[in-house]
N, C-alpha and C positions, 0 to 999 in steps of 0.2 A: 794730082792739080800743082804748076807751078805756084807757088809760094813769091811773091814780093818782098825785099829786100827788111821789110817793115814789118813781117804778117809774119804767123805761126798755124799752119794746120791743127781744130782742135780736134778732135774725135771722143764722145762720153756712150755711152751704153742710150743713151735716147737719141742724139744726133748729132752730126757734124758741122761744125761753123766755124766762117774764117775770121780771124780772131784781131788786131792790130797790137804791135809789139807781144800777143800772146796774154794782154791781161784780162780779157775774159776766161782764156783758159785756166787763168791763178783763179780766178774770181770762182768760177763754175767746179774745179777736183781739187781735192787735197788727199796726200796721203795721211797716216794716221793722225789719230785723233791729236789734243795738245792732253786728253785724259793719258793713253797711251806714252807718248813721248814723256811727261813727264812721272809715270810710275818706271818706265825704262831708265830716266834717269836718275830715280832712286837707288833702285835694283845696281844699278852698273855702281854707283858710288859707296853704296857697301859692298860691294865685293871688292872693290880696292883697298876700302880701309880693314880688307881681310890681310892686308900684305903684310908681312910679321915690322915691327919697328914698334916706334913710340905711337901708342896707342892708348897710356891711360887717360889722354885725356880725354878720349871723345866717350870714354864711363862716362853712367852715372846712377847712384844707387838705387838697389830696387822698388824705396819709395818714392821717385822722383817717377812725375809723371810719365806720360806715355811719350809726351812731346822731347823730352829732354831724354829720355832712353833711345830715342830714332834718331838723336842727332843735333839735335835742336836746330838754331837757323842753317850750319853748314849742309844739312840736307836737305831742307827746302829751298838754300837753294839752287843744287844740284835739279833739284827738280824742276825746275823751274830753268835751268841752263838746258834739261834734257829737249823744251820744248821752243828755250829761245829762238833757235833759226827762223822760225816760220815767220817769223815779226819782218821777214823781206818781203813780206805779203803787203806791207804799205808803203812799199817802194818798189815795187812791181816787179822785182826783182828774184823771183822764188824757185828757190834751185840751184842760185848760182853759188856765188862767193860764201853765203853763207852755210851752205850744206855743203861745206869743203876740210879737209886736210889742215891747208892755212890758217881757215878757223876757230880747227880745236887746237891746236898751237899756240896760237894768238891767247885761246884763252886757259889754256896752260902756263903760257908766261902773265898773263894777267892775275890767274890766283896766285903763281908765287911770288909774285910781287905783295902782293895784298894776304901772304900769308907771313911772307919775314916782317913786313911792317907789325900785323898784329901777335909778331915773336912766337908762332907753328909751324908745327913741322910741313917745310918747303916742299919738299918733294911729294909728303902722303898726300898736303891740299890741293895742290899742282894733278897731280892725279887722278882722284875724286874727281874735281871739277874735268877737265881734259875728259875722262872716261864717259861722266855724266851727258856732256855734249855732242859725244861723238856716238852715244846712243841714235840717237837723229840722224846720223846718216844713216845706221844701220836698217832702222828701221822702212827708212826713205827704199833704201835702195833694196828691200823685201817687201816694197807692196807692190801695187798694181796704179799701174802709170798709163793713159788714155791720151795722154795733151800732147804731144812731139812739142818740143825733145825730151824722148823720154828720159825719167832718168834725172839723176844731181848730178855739179860738175863735183866729183867726189875727190878730184885730185888736183882741183884750181893752189895754188897758181901756179903747178905746175905744167899743166896743160886746162885746156877750155873742154873738153869730151867727156860726155853724159855719159851715165856710165846703170845700169838697170841689171838685176839679177834674171828678171823672167818668171819668179816661182810664185810672183803677186799672194800673199802673205799674210799680207795684211791689205784688209777690203780699204774704195774711195768711200774718202768724206764727201759731202756738197754745201756750200756755200752760195746759190744760187735758192733767194724765196727763201730767206733761211727759215723765217717762220710757218714757212706751211706745213700738213701733215707726211710730205712725200720726202722730203728733206730731213724731218725727225725722224723717222724709220730708218735712212739711208744711215745716219749720223748714229744713231742709236746701234743698231747693226754694229757699227764699223767698230765703237767702242765696247759694246759686250765681248768683240768676239777677241781686240785687242788685251783685255781685261783675263781672259779665259786663257789666253793664252802665256800671258806679261802677269796676271798676280802670285801662278805659282809660282813660277821664279822669284818672285818677289820674296813669297813669302819662305822662301828655302834660304835666303841667302839671308834673310832677318832670322831666319832659328840660328842657321849656321854663326850668326853674327854675334846671337847675345851668351851662345854657347864660349864663345873665342873672346867673350870679351868680359865672361862672368871672371874671372878669375886676376883681371888688371883692374878693376874697381877699388880706387883710391878708400882706403880708409875710414870715411869723411863722416861726420854729424848730421843725422838726420836731418833732410830737407837743404843739406849743403854740398855745394857743388861745385868747382871753378868754371867761368864761365864757357861756355861754347864758341 
């Protein structure tokens, strides 16, 4: 079917529709859920945190809360960064510049500036945040996509070419009729599959992280720990 300059062909498992500027496609089909993206962001951040160097500030006493032992606010920020690229849905520019290596570089530079201001290890914080954001690109690259142009503009600003693996590892999600039973089952199935793939990886990294940081925990009074 010939396409106009302002339209894209949108294909789904249920129908084929013509959407102006692809807006309907963006509402209809997404790649992995925010749950999967956030979990991948945490796993990447913890993995990056295993790099040798100044890590003592990342520890917490054994009696501390799970929140503090998991890395406190920085880990939460990395979870948010894992899901952040999909904010481009608000601007009808899904899977373009926010899903690119250019955005990953920007996040790393911004995180480095924040770390310098907070007097934290610059390279470590930048690596953790950039890795967390970068997982979003990886998951979308490995996901099912039936809405041309397929994939993401992964190498923007160097090229606007779209990239997709074709492996269809992660299921699509649905945004139409968000509160309908059909949409609920589509999104639930996608989220469960993401958990089955990503939860064991995240758990393994958590266990390695706990062991690696155990010997670095500062000898602080019970309940006392430097802010994260």
